[in-house]
N, C-alpha and C positions, 0 to 999 in steps of 0.2 A: 083026564090023565094023559091021553094020547097027545093033546095039545102041549102039555107041560113037557113031555119027553122030547117033543119036536124042538121046543124052545131051548131045553137043556143041550140037546145035540147041536143046535145052531150056535149056542154060546160056546160049547166046548171047541167046536171047529174054529170059532173066532179067537178063542184063547190060544189054541195052538199056533195059528198064523201069527197072532200078536207076539207070542213068546219067541217064535222063530225070528221074527223081524227085530225084537229087542235084543235077542242073543247075538245076532249079526252086528248090531250097533255097539254092543259092549265089547265083543272080541275084536272089532275093528277100530276100537278107540285108540287115539294116539298116546294117551297117557292114562294112569290109573285114576286121576281125578275125573276125567271125562267118562270113564267106564263106570265109576261109582255113581255118577250123576244119572247116567242112563239106567242103571239098575234100580236106583231109588224111584225114578220116574215111572219105570215099568211096573214096579211093586205097587205104587200107589194106584195106577190105572187098574191093575187087576183086582186089587182090593175094592176099589170103587165099584167096578162092574160086578164083582161077587156080591157086594152088599145090595146092589140094586136088584140082582136076580133073586137073592134069598129073602129080601124084605117081605114079599107078598106071602111067603110060606111059613112066616113066624106065627105061632099060635096066639101070642098074647102081646098087648101093647107094652106091658112091662118089660118083657124080653127085648123088645125093639128099643126101648128107651135105655135099657141097661147096655146094650151094644154101643149106642152113641156115647153114653156118659163114661163108661170105662175106657173108651178108646181102644177096644179090642180090635176094631178095624181102624187103623191109623190113617187111613186114606180118606176119612170122611170129609176133610176140607176140599180134597180134590173132587169128591162127588158133588159137593155143594157148588164148586166152580163150574163143574160140567153138569149143571142141573138141567139144562136143556135136553142133553142126551138121556139123562135119567128120566126126565118127564115122558120122553117118547117111549122108553122101555116100559115105564109104568102104565102108560095108556094102553100099550099093546097087551100087557098083563091083565089089566082091569077089563079090557074087552073080552079076553078069553075067559076070565072068571065070570063075567056077566052072563056070557052064553051058558056056562055050566050051571049058574043059579037058575036061569030060566027053565033048564031041564029038570032041576030038582025041586023048584018052586020056593026055596028059602035061601037067604044069603049065608054063605059058609063062613067059617072062621078064618079062612084064608083071605076072603074079601075084607073082613074086619081088620085083620092084621096089616093088610096092604094099605087100607086108608089110614090106619094109625101111623104106619111107617112113613107115608107121604107127609102126613102132618108133622111128624118129628123131624123128617129130613128138611122140611120147609122152615121150621122155626129154629132149628139148632144153629147157633152162630158158628161161622167158620173158624176153625183153629189153624194157627200157622204151623207148618211142618218144617223142622230144622233140617236143612240140607248140609251135611258136613262139608267144610270148605276143601276145595281141590288143593292138594298139595303142589306148591310151586317148586319146580326143580331148582336146586341151588346152582348158581353160575359162579364159576371160579373167576375172580378178577386178578389179572396178573399185574403186579405192581412193577413198573420198569425200575430196574436197578440203576441207582444214581452213582456215577463214577466220582469218587472223591480223590481229588488231586492232593497228594501229600507234599507239603513243602519241601524243597530240596534241603537235604541235610548237609551242612557245612562241615568239612573235615576239621578235625580238632587242630587247633593251632600248635605247631611244633616249635619248640624253642630251638632257634638256630644259634649255634655257638659262633660267635665272631672272633676270629683269632685276634689277639692283641696286636695293634699296629705298633711296629717298631718306630721308635723316634728317629726322625731323619738324622743322618750323620752330620756331625758338626761341619760347618763350612770349611773347606780347605783354604788355607792361605794361598794366595796367588804366588806362583814362584817369583823369586826375586828377579827383577828385570836384568836382561843381559846387558852388561855394560858396553858402551860404545867402543868401537875399535877403529881408529884412524890409521890408514896406511897409504903408501905411494902405489897407485894402480897403473900409472903410465907417465912417460916423459917424451914430450915432442921436442926433440933436440935440434933439428935442422930447420931453422926458421926461414920464412919467405922474405922477410925484410933483408935487403943486401948489407953485408958487412957487419952490422950490429945485431942483426937477427933478434930484434926486440920482441918479436911475436912467439918465440919459443916458450914452452911452459911445462910445468909438472902437474899431474892430477892427484889430488888427495881425496880419498873415499872413506866413508864410514859404513862398514859392514856389520856393525854391532846392533844391539837392540835398544840402545839409548842414545839420545843426542849427546854430542860432545862439544864442549866449549873449547876451542883451540887457542884460547889465550895462554901465552907462555910456551906454545910449541915452537919448534925451530926446524927449518928445512936447510939442509947443506947440499951444495951443488958439486961436491966432490973434492973441494980444495979449501984449506983454511982461509977463513974470512968471507967465503961465498955463502953467507947465511941470510935466511929470511925469517924474521921473528913475527909470528902470527899475533895480530891484535885480537881483541875479544870477538870471536866469530863462532856462532853455534852452527855445528854441522849435524843435520838430522839423520836418523838411520836410513841407510840406503842412498843418501845424497853424496854428491861430489862437488868440489870446486877447484879452480886452477890458480897457480902461482906463476904469472908471466914474468919474463925477464925485465921488460920495461914498458909494459902496457897494463891498462886497467879496463876490464870488461864487466859486464853483468854477472858473469859466472866466476869472477875473481874471488879469492878467499880473503878479501879485505885489503889487498895491497900487492906490490911487486918487488922484485929485487931492486929496481930503480937504477940500473946501470946502463951505460951506452956501449956495452960490449957483450958478446956472446958469452954465456956461462957454461953452456952444456957443449962438450966437445963432440964434434961430428964423428970422430973416429972411435969413440967409445968412452963411457964415463959411468959413475954410480951416483946416486942421490940417497940421502939419509934423512930420516925423520925422528926427532926427539920430542918427548912429552915435556910437560912443564916442570918435572923433576929432574930433567936432563937425561933421562933413560931413553936409549934408542928403541923405538917401537917398530921401525919398518926401514927397508932399504930397497932400492930398485936399480939394477945395473942393466946396461944395454951394450 
């Protein structure tokens, strides 16, 4: 009995150290899953060791078999996996019990129970122990927001009122042309040619807006019979021509008085111009 007490005391000290070590592992675990795994492993080891220690002290083989069958000790598979350690404990227990039997002279019930327990532990098939899965912390996945570009909205078409276009004014008729106006603009009365002064002349000018046909016009040199009758000669607007006393030049009005004497008095005289109807239209005096 003293030997059993020593063994139990040694086992109790071992359990306390093992419990302290497993408690540190559980409290220092990083997650609940790891802590649960350490707790289950510690519980299995403690149950295995307890079954090994109590097996020799069970009175009957039936009780030992009941323990294994009912699974009251859930850690039997772990005891089977750690059979080598169990064998060492059983050998130590058997040695102690053998010494006690030698003193009494007969094998005790404890020795028979230990043998039965070894036989049961050896033949019992290992059973799998379900370890609860460790919870995996959910990780939040951030989905990047996609920017949706809205198509540009076009402004509604606005009706633009177009003012009615006024019809262009009717074309205005051009003003009637300004009629031609022939008049005596100058008289060169003192000719250079001696005695007959055939180079003296009168200048006829048209200051109107239209050409004038001088046909039928008459130029009078200031005395009856001193007349020059114009042939058909068109005088353009702004143009002039000359009527010489007895000469023909490029600027002549189509002829001359054709006399061999001076018609224009050097002391003073007047010239008169009549149209084809015989109406006086101009005069020039010097």
